ZALOZA-627679 format. One line per 4 residues: their letters; for each residue x, y, z of N, C-alpha, C. Coordinates in steps of 0.2 Angstrom, whole numbers, always signed. Layout:
<nodes>
a> X Y Z X Y Z X Y Z ~ ... .
</nodes>
This chain:
<nodes>
mkkl> +139 -334 +755 +141 -327 +757 +141 -327 +765 ~ +136 -330 +768 +135 -330 +775 +141 -333 +779 ~ +145 -337 +775 +151 -341 +779 +157 -336 +778 ~ +157 -331 +774 +162 -326 +774 +162 -321 +779 .
alhw> +168 -318 +781 +168 -313 +786 +165 -306 +782 ~ +163 -302 +786 +159 -296 +783 +164 -292 +778 ~ +170 -291 +780 +175 -287 +776 +176 -291 +769 ~ +176 -297 +769 +177 -301 +763 +170 -301 +759 .
qill> +165 -301 +762 +158 -300 +758 +158 -293 +755 ~ +160 -288 +758 +160 -281 +756 +165 -280 +750 ~ +171 -283 +751 +176 -283 +745 +174 -287 +739 ~ +170 -292 +740 +168 -296 +735 +162 -292 +731 .
gmlt> +158 -289 +735 +153 -284 +732 +156 -279 +728 ~ +162 -276 +730 +165 -271 +726 +168 -273 +720 ~ +171 -279 +720 +174 -282 +714 +169 -284 +709 ~ +164 -287 +711 +159 -289 +706 +155 -283 +703 .
gvlf> +155 -278 +707 +151 -272 +705 +156 -269 +699 ~ +162 -268 +700 +167 -266 +695 +166 -270 +689 ~ +167 -277 +689 +167 -281 +684 +160 -281 +680 ~ +155 -281 +684 +148 -280 +681 +148 -274 +676 .
alil> +150 -268 +679 +149 -262 +675 +154 -262 +669 ~ +160 -265 +670 +165 -265 +664 +162 -269 +658 ~ +158 -275 +660 +155 -279 +655 +149 -275 +652 ~ +145 -272 +656 +139 -268 +653 +141 -262 +649 .
tnfs> +147 -259 +650 +149 -253 +646 +151 -255 +639 ~ +151 -261 +637 +152 -264 +630 +146 -264 +626 ~ +140 -262 +630 +134 -262 +626 +131 -255 +626 ~ +128 -253 +621 +125 -246 +621 +121 -244 +626 .
wgad> +117 -249 +629 +112 -248 +634 +114 -249 +641 ~ +121 -251 +641 +124 -253 +648 +124 -248 +653 ~ +126 -242 +651 +127 -236 +656 +120 -234 +658 ~ +115 -233 +654 +108 -231 +656 +105 -237 +661 .
fvsd> +107 -243 +659 +104 -248 +664 +107 -248 +671 ~ +113 -247 +671 +116 -246 +678 +114 -240 +681 ~ +113 -234 +678 +111 -228 +681 +104 -228 +683 ~ +99 -232 +679 +92 -232 +681 +90 -238 +686 .
wikp> +94 -243 +685 +92 -249 +689 +96 -252 +694 ~ +103 -250 +694 +108 -252 +699 +109 -247 +704 ~ +111 -241 +701 +113 -235 +706 +108 -233 +711 ~ +102 -233 +710 +97 -232 +715 +98 -236 +722 .
fgni> +100 -242 +721 +100 -247 +727 +107 -245 +731 ~ +112 -242 +727 +117 -239 +731 +115 -233 +735 ~ +111 -229 +732 +109 -223 +735 +105 -224 +741 ~ +100 -229 +740 +96 -232 +746 +101 -234 +752 .
fina> +106 -238 +750 +110 -240 +756 +114 -234 +759 ~ +116 -229 +755 +119 -223 +759 +114 -220 +763 ~ +108 -219 +760 +103 -215 +764 +101 -219 +770 ~ +101 -225 +770 +100 -229 +776 +105 -228 +782 .
lkli> +111 -228 +780 +117 -226 +784 +116 -219 +787 ~ +115 -214 +782 +114 -207 +785 +108 -206 +789 ~ +103 -210 +788 +97 -210 +792 +98 -211 +799 ~ +103 -215 +801 +104 -216 +808 +110 -213 +811 .
avpl> +114 -209 +807 +120 -205 +809 +118 -201 +815 ~ +113 -196 +814 +111 -191 +819 +109 -195 +825 ~ +104 -199 +825 +101 -203 +831 +107 -206 +835 ~ +112 -209 +831 +117 -213 +834 +121 -208 +838 .
ilas> +123 -202 +835 +127 -197 +839 +124 -195 +845 ~ +117 -193 +844 +114 -191 +850 +113 -196 +856 ~ +112 -202 +854 +111 -207 +859 +118 -209 +862 ~ +123 -211 +858 +129 -213 +860 +133 -208 +864 .
likg> +133 -202 +862 +137 -196 +865 +133 -194 +871 ~ +127 -194 +872 +124 -192 +878 +125 -198 +883 ~ +124 -204 +881 +125 -210 +885 +133 -210 +888 ~ +137 -209 +883 +144 -209 +885 +146 -204 +890 .
isdl> +144 -198 +889 +146 -192 +893 +143 -193 +900 ~ +136 -195 +900 +133 -195 +906 +136 -201 +911 ~ +139 -206 +907 +142 -212 +911 +148 -210 +914 ~ +151 -204 +912 +158 -202 +915 +157 -200 +922 .
kdis> +151 -197 +924 +149 -195 +930 +154 -189 +933 ~ +158 -187 +929 +163 -182 +931 +165 -177 +926 ~ +164 -171 +926 +165 -166 +921 +173 -166 +919 ~ +177 -167 +925 +184 -166 +924 +187 -172 +919 .
klsq> +183 -178 +919 +185 -183 +915 +184 -181 +908 ~ +178 -178 +907 +176 -176 +900 +181 -170 +897 ~ +183 -166 +902 +188 -161 +900 +195 -164 +898 ~ +197 -169 +902 +203 -173 +900 +203 -176 +894 .
mgtr> +197 -180 +893 +197 -184 +886 +196 -179 +880 ~ +192 -173 +881 +191 -169 +876 +198 -165 +874 ~ +202 -163 +879 +209 -160 +877 +213 -165 +873 ~ +213 -171 +876 +218 -176 +872 +215 -178 +865 .
tilt> +209 -178 +864 +206 -180 +858 +208 -174 +853 ~ +206 -168 +854 +207 -162 +850 +215 -162 +848 ~ +219 -162 +853 +226 -161 +852 +229 -167 +848 ~ +227 -173 +849 +229 -178 +845 +227 -178 +837 .
yiit> +220 -175 +837 +218 -174 +830 +222 -169 +826 ~ +223 -164 +830 +227 -158 +827 +234 -161 +825 ~ +238 -164 +829 +244 -167 +828 +244 -171 +821 ~ +239 -176 +821 +239 -181 +815 +238 -177 +809 .
tvia> +234 -171 +809 +232 -168 +803 +238 -164 +801 ~ +242 -161 +805 +248 -158 +803 +253 -163 +800 ~ +254 -169 +803 +258 -174 +800 +256 -176 +793 ~ +249 -176 +792 +246 -178 +786 +248 -173 +780 .
vsig> +247 -167 +782 +248 -161 +777 +256 -161 +776 ~ +260 -162 +780 +267 -162 +779 +269 -168 +775 ~ +266 -174 +776 +268 -180 +771 +265 -178 +764 ~ +260 -175 +763 +257 -173 +757 +262 -168 +753 .
lgmv> +264 -163 +757 +269 -158 +754 +276 -162 +752 ~ +278 -166 +756 +284 -170 +755 +284 -174 +749 ~ +278 -177 +748 +277 -182 +742 +277 -178 +736 ~ +273 -172 +736 +272 -169 +730 +278 -165 +727 .
nlik> +282 -163 +732 +288 -159 +730 +293 -164 +728 ~ +293 -171 +730 +298 -176 +728 +296 -178 +721 ~ +290 -180 +720 +287 -183 +714 +286 -178 +708 ~ +284 -172 +710 +283 -166 +705 +278 -168 +700 .
pgsa> +272 -170 +701 +267 -173 +696 +265 -167 +691 ~ +265 -161 +694 +262 -156 +690 +267 -154 +684 ~ +273 -156 +684 +277 -155 +678 +276 -159 +672 ~ +272 -165 +674 +270 -169 +668 +264 -167 +664 .
isee> +261 -162 +667 +255 -160 +663 +257 -155 +658 ~ +255 -156 +652 +257 -152 +646 +252 -146 +646 ~ +254 -141 +642 +249 -135 +642 +243 -137 +638 ~ +243 -141 +633 +237 -143 +630 +232 -147 +634 .
trnd> +235 -152 +638 +231 -156 +643 +228 -151 +648 ~ +232 -146 +651 +229 -142 +656 +223 -138 +653 ~ +224 -135 +647 +219 -131 +644 +212 -136 +643 ~ +213 -142 +641 +208 -146 +640 +204 -148 +646 .
lits> +208 -149 +652 +205 -150 +658 +201 -144 +661 ~ +204 -138 +660 +200 -132 +662 +194 -131 +658 ~ +194 -132 +652 +188 -131 +648 +183 -136 +650 ~ +185 -143 +651 +180 -148 +652 +177 -147 +659 .
yegd> +180 -144 +664 +178 -144 +671 +177 -137 +674 ~ +177 -132 +670 +177 -125 +673 +170 -124 +676 ~ +165 -127 +673 +158 -127 +676 +158 -129 +683 ~ +160 -135 +684 +161 -138 +691 +165 -134 +696 .
asvr> +171 -132 +693 +175 -128 +697 +172 -121 +699 ~ +168 -118 +695 +165 -112 +697 +160 -112 +702 ~ +157 -118 +703 +152 -119 +708 +155 -120 +715 ~ +161 -124 +715 +165 -124 +721 +168 -118 +723 .
iada> +170 -114 +718 +173 -107 +720 +168 -103 +723 ~ +162 -103 +720 +157 -99 +723 +155 -101 +730 ~ +155 -107 +731 +153 -110 +738 +159 -108 +743 ~ +165 -108 +741 +170 -106 +745 +170 -99 +747 .
qrqk> +168 -95 +742 +168 -87 +742 +163 -86 +748 ~ +157 -89 +748 +152 -88 +753 +155 -89 +760 ~ +159 -94 +760 +162 -96 +767 +167 -91 +769 ~ +171 -88 +764 +176 -83 +766 +173 -77 +768 .
dagp> +167 -75 +765 +164 -69 +766 +160 -69 +773 ~ +159 -75 +776 +155 -75 +782 +158 -72 +788 ~ +164 -71 +788 +167 -68 +794 +172 -73 +798 ~ +177 -70 +801 +182 -75 +804 +179 -79 +810 .
lqal> +174 -77 +813 +171 -81 +819 +165 -85 +817 ~ +163 -85 +810 +157 -88 +808 +157 -96 +810 ~ +163 -99 +809 +163 -106 +810 +161 -108 +818 ~ +164 -103 +822 +162 -104 +829 +155 -103 +831 .
ediv> +152 -98 +827 +145 -96 +828 +141 -102 +826 ~ +143 -105 +821 +139 -110 +818 +138 -117 +822 ~ +143 -117 +827 +143 -123 +831 +137 -124 +835 ~ +134 -118 +838 +129 -117 +842 +122 -117 +838 .
psni> +118 -122 +838 +112 -121 +834 +106 -117 +838 ~ +102 -114 +834 +97 -111 +837 +91 -115 +838 ~ +91 -121 +834 +85 -126 +834 +88 -133 +833 ~ +88 -137 +838 +91 -143 +838 +88 -148 +833 .
fdaa> +81 -147 +832 +77 -151 +827 +79 -149 +820 ~ +80 -143 +819 +83 -140 +812 +90 -143 +811 ~ +94 -143 +816 +101 -145 +815 +101 -152 +814 ~ +97 -156 +817 +97 -163 +817 +94 -166 +810 .
sdng> +91 -161 +806 +88 -163 +800 +93 -163 +794 ~ +99 -161 +795 +104 -160 +790 +111 -163 +793 ~ +113 -169 +789 +119 -172 +792 +125 -167 +791 ~ +125 -162 +787 +130 -157 +787 +131 -153 +793 .
nmlq> +126 -153 +798 +126 -149 +804 +129 -154 +810 ~ +133 -158 +808 +135 -163 +813 +138 -160 +819 ~ +142 -154 +819 +145 -151 +824 +140 -148 +829 ~ +134 -146 +826 +129 -143 +830 +125 -149 +834 .
viff> +125 -154 +831 +122 -160 +835 +126 -162 +840 ~ +133 -163 +839 +138 -165 +844 +138 -160 +850 ~ +137 -153 +848 +137 -148 +854 +131 -149 +858 ~ +125 -150 +855 +119 -151 +859 +120 -158 +863 .
aiff> +122 -163 +860 +123 -169 +864 +128 -169 +870 ~ +133 -165 +869 +138 -164 +875 +135 -160 +880 ~ +131 -154 +878 +128 -150 +883 +123 -154 +887 ~ +119 -158 +883 +114 -162 +886 +117 -167 +891 .
gigl> +122 -170 +889 +126 -175 +893 +128 -172 +900 ~ +131 -166 +899 +134 -162 +905 +128 -161 +910 ~ +122 -159 +907 +116 -157 +911 +114 -164 +915 ~ +115 -169 +912 +113 -176 +915 +118 -177 +921 .
ilip> +124 -175 +920 +129 -176 +925 +128 -172 +932 ~ +125 -166 +930 +125 -161 +935 +118 -161 +940 ~ +113 -165 +937 +107 -166 +941 +108 -172 +945 ~ +103 -173 +950 +104 -179 +955 +103 -185 +951 .
ekts> +106 -190 +953 +106 -197 +949 +99 -200 +949 ~ +95 -199 +954 +88 -201 +954 +84 -198 +949 ~ +85 -192 +948 +81 -188 +942 +84 -190 +935 ~ +90 -191 +935 +93 -192 +928 +92 -199 +926 .
kpvk> +91 -204 +931 +91 -211 +929 +86 -213 +923 ~ +80 -210 +924 +75 -212 +918 +77 -210 +911 ~ +80 -204 +911 +83 -201 +905 +89 -206 +902 ~ +93 -207 +907 +99 -212 +905 +96 -218 +903 .
dffd> +91 -221 +906 +89 -228 +904 +86 -227 +897 ~ +82 -222 +895 +79 -221 +889 +85 -221 +883 ~ +90 -217 +885 +95 -216 +880 +99 -223 +879 ~ +100 -227 +885 +103 -233 +884 +99 -238 +880 .
gfne> +93 -238 +880 +89 -242 +876 +89 -240 +869 ~ +88 -233 +868 +88 -230 +861 +95 -232 +858 ~ +100 -231 +861 +107 -233 +858 +107 -240 +856 ~ +104 -245 +860 +104 -252 +858 +100 -253 +852 .
vilk> +94 -250 +851 +90 -250 +845 +94 -248 +839 ~ +97 -242 +840 +101 -239 +834 +107 -244 +832 ~ +110 -247 +837 +115 -252 +835 +113 -258 +832 ~ +107 -260 +834 +104 -266 +830 +102 -264 +823 .
midi> +99 -258 +822 +98 -256 +815 +104 -256 +811 ~ +110 -254 +814 +116 -254 +810 +117 -262 +808 ~ +116 -266 +812 +117 -273 +811 +113 -275 +805 ~ +107 -273 +805 +102 -275 +799 +104 -272 +793 .
imla> +106 -265 +793 +109 -262 +787 +115 -265 +784 ~ +119 -267 +789 +126 -270 +786 +125 -277 +783 ~ +119 -280 +784 +118 -286 +780 +117 -285 +773 ~ +115 -279 +771 +114 -277 +764 +121 -273 +761 .
apyg> +126 -273 +765 +132 -269 +763 +135 -272 +757 ~ +136 -278 +756 +139 -281 +750 +135 -279 +744 ~ +129 -279 +744 +124 -277 +738 +124 -269 +737 ~ +125 -266 +743 +125 -258 +742 +131 -256 +739 .
vfal> +137 -259 +741 +144 -257 +738 +144 -259 +731 ~ +141 -265 +729 +141 -267 +722 +137 -262 +718 ~ +132 -259 +720 +128 -254 +716 +132 -248 +716 ~ +136 -246 +721 +139 -239 +721 +145 -240 +716 .
laal> +149 -245 +717 +155 -246 +712 +153 -247 +705 ~ +148 -250 +704 +145 -251 +697 +144 -244 +694 ~ +140 -240 +698 +138 -233 +695 +144 -229 +694 ~ +149 -230 +699 +155 -226 +698 +159 -227 +692 .
vves> +159 -234 +690 +163 -236 +684 +160 -233 +677 ~ +153 -233 +677 +150 -231 +671 +150 -223 +670 ~ +151 -220 +676 +150 -213 +676 +157 -209 +676 ~ +163 -213 +675 +169 -211 +675 +171 -207 +669 .
pstd> +175 -202 +670 +177 -198 +664 +182 -202 +659 ~ +184 -199 +653 +187 -203 +648 +194 -205 +651 ~ +197 -210 +648 +203 -213 +651 +209 -209 +649 ~ +208 -205 +644 +214 -200 +642 +215 -195 +647 .
lfaa> +210 -192 +650 +211 -188 +656 +214 -191 +662 ~ +212 -197 +663 +215 -201 +669 +222 -202 +668 ~ +224 -204 +662 +231 -205 +660 +235 -199 +661 ~ +232 -193 +660 +236 -187 +660 +237 -185 +668 .
lamy> +232 -187 +672 +233 -186 +679 +235 -192 +683 ~ +238 -197 +680 +240 -203 +684 +245 -201 +689 ~ +250 -197 +687 +256 -195 +692 +253 -192 +698 ~ +248 -187 +697 +245 -184 +703 +241 -188 +707 .
altv> +237 -193 +704 +234 -198 +708 +238 -202 +712 ~ +244 -204 +709 +249 -209 +712 +252 -205 +718 ~ +253 -199 +717 +256 -195 +723 +252 -195 +729 ~ +245 -194 +727 +240 -194 +733 +240 -200 +736 .
ivgl> +239 -206 +732 +238 -212 +735 +244 -215 +739 ~ +251 -213 +736 +257 -215 +740 +257 -211 +747 ~ +255 -205 +747 +254 -201 +753 +249 -204 +758 ~ +243 -206 +755 +238 -209 +759 +241 -215 +762 .
almm> +244 -219 +758 +247 -226 +761 +252 -225 +766 ~ +256 -219 +766 +261 -218 +771 +257 -216 +777 ~ +252 -212 +777 +248 -210 +782 +245 -216 +786 ~ +242 -221 +782 +239 -227 +784 +244 -231 +788 .
gfyi> +251 -231 +786 +256 -234 +789 +258 -231 +796 ~ +257 -224 +796 +258 -220 +802 +253 -222 +807 ~ +247 -223 +805 +242 -225 +810 +243 -232 +813 ~ +245 -236 +809 +246 -243 +811 +252 -243 +816 .
livw> +257 -239 +814 +263 -239 +819 +262 -236 +825 ~ +258 -230 +826 +257 -227 +832 +252 -232 +837 ~ +247 -235 +833 +243 -240 +837 +247 -246 +840 ~ +252 -248 +836 +256 -253 +838 +261 -251 +844 .
iftk> +263 -245 +843 +268 -243 +848 +265 -241 +855 ~ +259 -238 +855 +256 -235 +861 +251 -240 +864 ~ +248 -244 +860 +243 -249 +863 +245 -256 +863 ~ +251 -257 +860 +254 -264 +859 +249 -269 +856 .
nkpg> +244 -266 +852 +240 -271 +847 +244 -271 +841 ~ +244 -278 +838 +247 -279 +832 +243 -276 +826 ~ +247 -274 +820 +244 -272 +814 +238 -276 +812 ~ +239 -283 +812 +233 -287 +810 +227 -286 +814 .
ffln> +228 -285 +820 +222 -284 +825 +218 -278 +823 ~ +222 -273 +822 +219 -266 +820 +215 -266 +814 ~ +219 -269 +809 +216 -269 +802 +210 -274 +801 ~ +210 -279 +804 +205 -284 +804 +199 -281 +808 .
gisp> +200 -277 +813 +194 -274 +817 +191 -269 +813 ~ +195 -265 +809 +192 -259 +806 +190 -260 +799 ~ +192 -265 +796 +192 -266 +789 +185 -265 +786 ~ +180 -268 +789 +173 -266 +786 +171 -259 +785 .
aqll> +173 -255 +790 +172 -248 +790 +176 -245 +785 ~ +183 -247 +784 +187 -244 +779 +184 -245 +772 ~ +182 -251 +771 +179 -253 +764 +172 -249 +763 ~ +168 -248 +768 +162 -244 +767 +164 -237 +766 .
afst> +169 -234 +769 +171 -228 +768 +174 -227 +761 ~ +177 -232 +758 +179 -232 +751 +174 -232 +747 ~ +168 -235 +748 +163 -236 +744 +158 -230 +744 ~ +157 -227 +750 +153 -221 +750 +156 -214 +750 .
sssa> +162 -214 +751 +166 -207 +751 +163 -202 +756 ~ +160 -205 +762 +157 -201 +767 +159 -204 +774 ~ +162 -200 +778 +164 -201 +785 +157 -202 +789 ~ +153 -197 +787 +146 -197 +791 +142 -203 +790 .
atlp> +142 -206 +784 +138 -212 +782 +141 -218 +785 ~ +148 -218 +786 +152 -223 +788 +152 -223 +796 ~ +150 -218 +799 +151 -217 +806 +148 -222 +810 ~ +141 -224 +809 +138 -230 +813 +142 -236 +813 .
vtme> +145 -238 +807 +149 -244 +807 +156 -243 +810 ~ +159 -237 +810 +165 -236 +813 +164 -237 +820 ~ +159 -234 +823 +158 -235 +830 +157 -242 +833 ~ +153 -246 +829 +152 -253 +831 +158 -257 +830 .
rvee> +162 -256 +825 +169 -259 +825 +174 -258 +830 ~ +174 -251 +831 +179 -249 +836 +177 -251 +843 ~ +171 -251 +845 +169 -253 +852 +169 -261 +852 ~ +167 -265 +847 +166 -272 +848 +172 -276 +846 .
hlgv> +176 -273 +841 +181 -277 +838 +188 -274 +840 ~ +189 -268 +842 +195 -265 +844 +196 -264 +852 ~ +190 -265 +855 +190 -265 +863 +190 -258 +866 ~ +188 -253 +862 +187 -246 +865 +181 -245 +869 .
hkev> +181 -243 +875 +175 -243 +879 +170 -238 +876 ~ +164 -239 +877 +158 -235 +873 +159 -228 +875 ~ +160 -226 +881 +161 -219 +883 +166 -215 +879 ~ +171 -219 +877 +177 -215 +873 +175 -215 +866 .
asfv> +173 -221 +863 +171 -221 +856 +165 -216 +855 ~ +160 -216 +859 +155 -212 +858 +156 -204 +858 ~ +162 -202 +861 +164 -196 +861 +169 -194 +856 ~ +174 -198 +855 +180 -197 +850 +178 -198 +843 .
lpig> +174 -203 +841 +172 -204 +834 +168 -199 +831 ~ +162 -197 +834 +158 -192 +831 +162 -185 +830 ~ +166 -183 +835 +170 -177 +834 +175 -178 +828 ~ +178 -184 +828 +183 -186 +822 +180 -186 +816 .
atin> +174 -188 +815 +170 -188 +808 +169 -181 +806 ~ +169 -177 +811 +168 -170 +809 +174 -165 +808 ~ +179 -166 +812 +185 -162 +812 +191 -165 +810 ~ +191 -172 +810 +198 -175 +809 +198 -178 +802 .
mdgt> +200 -174 +797 +200 -176 +790 +208 -176 +787 ~ +211 -181 +790 +219 -181 +788 +219 -183 +781 ~ +216 -187 +778 +216 -189 +771 +214 -183 +767 ~ +209 -179 +769 +207 -173 +765 +212 -168 +765 .
slyq> +215 -167 +771 +221 -162 +772 +227 -163 +768 ~ +229 -170 +768 +234 -172 +764 +233 -171 +757 ~ +227 -173 +754 +225 -172 +747 +225 -164 +745 ~ +223 -160 +750 +223 -153 +749 +230 -150 +748 .
avaa> +235 -153 +752 +242 -150 +751 +245 -153 +744 ~ +243 -159 +742 +246 -162 +736 +243 -158 +730 ~ +236 -157 +731 +232 -154 +725 +235 -146 +724 ~ +236 -143 +730 +238 -136 +729 +244 -135 +726 .
vfia> +249 -139 +728 +256 -139 +725 +256 -141 +718 ~ +252 -147 +716 +251 -149 +710 +249 -144 +705 ~ +243 -141 +707 +241 -135 +702 +246 -130 +701 ~ +249 -128 +707 +255 -123 +706 +260 -125 +701 .
qafg> +262 -131 +701 +267 -134 +697 +264 -134 +690 ~ +258 -136 +689 +255 -136 +682 +255 -129 +679 ~ +254 -124 +683 +254 -117 +680 +261 -114 +680 ~ +266 -118 +682 +273 -115 +682 +274 -110 +688 .
idls> +270 -111 +694 +271 -106 +699 +276 -110 +704 ~ +281 -106 +706 +286 -109 +711 +284 -107 +718 ~ +282 -111 +722 +280 -109 +729 +286 -109 +734 ~ +286 -104 +738 +291 -103 +743 +290 -108 +749 .
igaq> +295 -108 +753 +294 -112 +759 +289 -109 +763 ~ +289 -102 +764 +283 -99 +767 +276 -100 +765 ~ +276 -100 +758 +269 -102 +755 +267 -109 +757 ~ +272 -113 +757 +270 -120 +759 +269 -121 +766 .
lgii> +272 -117 +771 +270 -118 +778 +263 -115 +779 ~ +261 -110 +775 +255 -107 +775 +250 -112 +773 ~ +251 -117 +768 +247 -122 +766 +246 -127 +772 ~ +251 -128 +776 +250 -133 +782 +245 -130 +786 .
vtat> +246 -123 +788 +241 -120 +793 +234 -120 +790 ~ +233 -118 +784 +227 -117 +781 +223 -124 +779 ~ +227 -129 +777 +224 -135 +776 +222 -139 +782 ~ +226 -137 +788 +224 -140 +794 +217 -137 +797 .
lasi> +217 -130 +796 +211 -127 +798 +205 -129 +794 ~ +206 -129 +787 +201 -131 +782 +198 -138 +783 ~ +202 -142 +785 +200 -149 +786 +195 -150 +792 ~ +196 -145 +797 +192 -145 +803 +185 -143 +801 .
gsaa> +185 -138 +796 +178 -135 +794 +175 -139 +789 ~ +178 -144 +786 +176 -148 +780 +170 -153 +783 ~ +165 -153 +779 +159 -157 +781 +161 -164 +779 ~ +158 -169 +783 +159 -176 +782 +155 -179 +777 .
vpga> +155 -176 +771 +151 -179 +766 +155 -178 +759 ~ +153 -182 +754 +157 -183 +748 +158 -176 +745 ~ +164 -174 +743 +166 -168 +739 +167 -162 +743 ~ +166 -162 +749 +166 -156 +753 +174 -154 +754 .
gmvm> +178 -158 +753 +185 -156 +753 +187 -152 +747 ~ +184 -152 +742 +185 -148 +736 +183 -141 +737 ~ +178 -140 +741 +176 -133 +743 +182 -130 +747 ~ +184 -134 +752 +189 -131 +756 +196 -130 +753 .
lviv> +197 -134 +747 +203 -133 +743 +204 -126 +740 ~ +198 -123 +738 +198 -117 +735 +201 -112 +740 ~ +199 -112 +747 +202 -108 +752 +210 -109 +752 ~ +212 -115 +752 +219 -116 +752 +223 -113 +746 .
laqa> +220 -114 +740 +223 -111 +734 +223 -104 +735 ~ +218 -100 +737 +218 -93 +738 +223 -91 +742 ~ +224 -94 +748 +229 -92 +753 +236 -92 +750 ~ +237 -97 +746 +244 -98 +743 +245 -94 +737 .
gipe> +240 -91 +734 +240 -87 +728 +240 -91 +722 ~ +237 -97 +722 +237 -101 +716 +230 -100 +713 ~ +230 -99 +706 +223 -98 +703 +218 -103 +705 ~ +212 -101 +707 +207 -106 +709 +204 -109 +703 .
agla> +205 -106 +697 +202 -110 +691 +206 -116 +690 ~ +212 -117 +693 +216 -123 +692 +212 -129 +696 ~ +207 -128 +699 +203 -133 +703 +201 -138 +697 ~ +199 -135 +691 +197 -139 +686 +202 -145 +684 .
lifa> +208 -144 +685 +213 -149 +683 +212 -156 +687 ~ +209 -156 +692 +209 -162 +696 +202 -165 +697 ~ +197 -162 +694 +190 -165 +694 +190 -172 +691 ~ +193 -173 +686 +193 -180 +683 +194 -186 +687 .
vdrp> +199 -185 +692 +200 -190 +696 +198 -189 +704 ~ +194 -184 +705 +193 -182 +712 +189 -188 +715 ~ +184 -191 +712 +179 -196 +715 +183 -202 +718 ~ +187 -205 +713 +191 -211 +716 +196 -209 +722 .
ldmc> +199 -203 +721 +203 -201 +726 +200 -199 +733 ~ +193 -196 +732 +189 -195 +738 +188 -201 +741 ~ +187 -207 +738 +186 -213 +741 +192 -215 +745 ~ +198 -214 +742 +204 -216 +746 +205 -212 +752 .
rttv> +204 -205 +751 +205 -201 +757 +200 -202 +763 ~ +194 -204 +761 +189 -205 +766 +191 -211 +770 ~ +194 -216 +767 +196 -222 +770 +201 -220 +775 ~ +206 -216 +773 +211 -214 +778 +208 -210 +784 .
nvtg> +203 -205 +782 +200 -202 +788 +197 -206 +793 ~ +193 -211 +791 +190 -216 +795 +195 -220 +799 ~ +200 -222 +796 +206 -226 +799 +209 -221 +805 ~ +210 -215 +803 +213 -210 +808 +208 -209 +814 .
daav> +202 -209 +813 +197 -209 +818 +198 -215 +823 ~ +198 -221 +820 +199 -227 +824 +205 -227 +828 ~ +211 -225 +825 +217 -225 +828 +217 -220 +834 ~ +215 -214 +833 +215 -209 +838 +210 -212 +844 .
smlv> +205 -215 +843 +200 -217 +848 +204 -222 +852 ~ +208 -227 +849 +212 -231 +853 +217 -228 +857 ~ +220 -223 +854 +226 -219 +858 +223 -216 +864 ~ +217 -212 +863 +214 -209 +869 +211 -214 +874 .
aksv> +208 -219 +872 +206 -225 +876 +211 -227 +880 ~ +217 -229 +877 +223 -231 +881 +225 -226 +886 ~ +225 -220 +884 +228 -214 +889 +223 -214 +895 ~ +217 -215 +895 +212 -215 +900 +210 -221 +903 .
dklg> +214 -227 +901 +213 -233 +904 +206 -236 +902 ~ +204 -235 +896 +197 -237 +894 +198 -242 +887 ~ +204 -245 +887 +205 -250 +881 +205 -257 +884 ~ +201 -261 +882 +200 -268 +884 +200 -273 +878 .
ppnv> +199 -279 +880 +198 -284 +874 +192 -283 +870 ~ +192 -286 +864 +186 -285 +860 +180 -288 +863 ~ +174 -285 +862 +168 -288 +865 +163 -289 +859 ~ +164 -294 +855 +159 -295 +849 +153 -298 +852 .
kdwd> +147 -294 +850 +141 -297 +852 +135 -297 +847 ~ +137 -295 +841 +132 -294 +836 +132 -300 +831 ~ +126 -302 +828 +125 -308 +824 +127 -307 +817 ~ +129 -301 +815 +130 -300 +808 +137 -300 +806 .
dnyp> +142 -302 +811 +149 -302 +809 +152 -309 +808 ~ +147 -314 +808 +149 -321 +807 +155 -323 +812 ~ +154 -321 +818 +159 -322 +824 +156 -328 +828 ~ +160 -334 +828 +157 -340 +831 +154 -338 +838 .
aekt> +148 -341 +840 +145 -340 +846 +149 -342 +852 ~ +153 -347 +852 +157 -350 +858 +162 -345 +859 ~ +165 -342 +854 +171 -337 +855 +168 -331 +858 ~ +162 -329 +856 +159 -323 +859 +158 -323 +866 .
qvvn> +155 -329 +868 +154 -331 +875 +161 -330 +879 ~ +166 -333 +876 +172 -333 +880 +175 -326 +881 ~ +174 -322 +875 +177 -315 +876 +173 -311 +881 ~ +166 -312 +881 +162 -308 +886 +163 -311 +893 .
qei> +165 -317 +894 +166 -319 +901 +173 -316 +903 ~ +178 -315 +898 +184 -312 +900 +183 -305 +903 ~ +179 -302 +899 +178 -295 +901 +174 -294 +907 .
</nodes>
């Protein structure tokens, strides 16, 4: 295993996890064994990644902003980051709408299958509908109000409050810029050291990544719904996956055009983060690895990566917004509802805004989908139609979310002249020592 590159180790762990679970499902005790003795190790791995997400954001974002030494640079970078994220989200929703109108997967769902799905998953759907209703009742400016925490320690105790942590880190970093350098130096030195410790913790956790994804994929296989329901929803799942593949191709293309880096360079650099995103279905859990790969393997300077990526993990949900567009029209097709051009344009706007408010945790996009459905006049109960295949699709769309974050970080870095050669320095990536020294000397 140690001789294999990290992404091959993770991929091998995923494949063996699936095969292991498929073998055990042939035994009456197999599912219980995986749930009781294998799945907990996957949960421990995810918890370890989530454990360092908030400290990483605080340390890296404060360090990155304070290193700018100029608020005008922060404003320039922030404007370009937000604008690029919004543009890619609109493109993602448009791709989703184009694919679902072309393939029309909802027309393949029979009335009997539709009723079976609603009966099977109406309980899960009602929970998400209730959650979405609470968000809708909160008021039009509630999302803006929620960005500013009343207590940073309370905000840092929940990964769902990532925007609040980002707000505090940016505010703190600006404060460091505005005070005399002599006074700020001890604080900056502390966060520099703190950031290095967190990065080394990521290295240690990633040594267990192949085993963690083995446990996660094994648990997913034994907990999957019946194959009959999967067969009925195959066209819907295919539509989402094709749309996500097109979005992935779009990222590769814009990185190639604007940064002149070849597709192989980009994919090799980000692949461990993509595989981890696929396994965990969480942009927040994957964030530490995404930041490490982007900085060391794609050449994005730390001050850019530490600003762009935490924001992207919170507001850039291109895969999620694409899925919401496909799911909304699919449910409308299944119910025989003909959506007008105006209604579909409304889906673009609503899905874009909803993706910004979607938490970077598994299943959060489902709650936001309820809002999209309500805006388009589609029965929210239709949410039950897609629960059977939501988890595997969640894995796919999270992979696209993370890829989008990495691509945008490279674009922003290029635009502010902060994109350089790779600077691989950690011992967990199986990168030859002599090559590392050469790269560091070039930089």
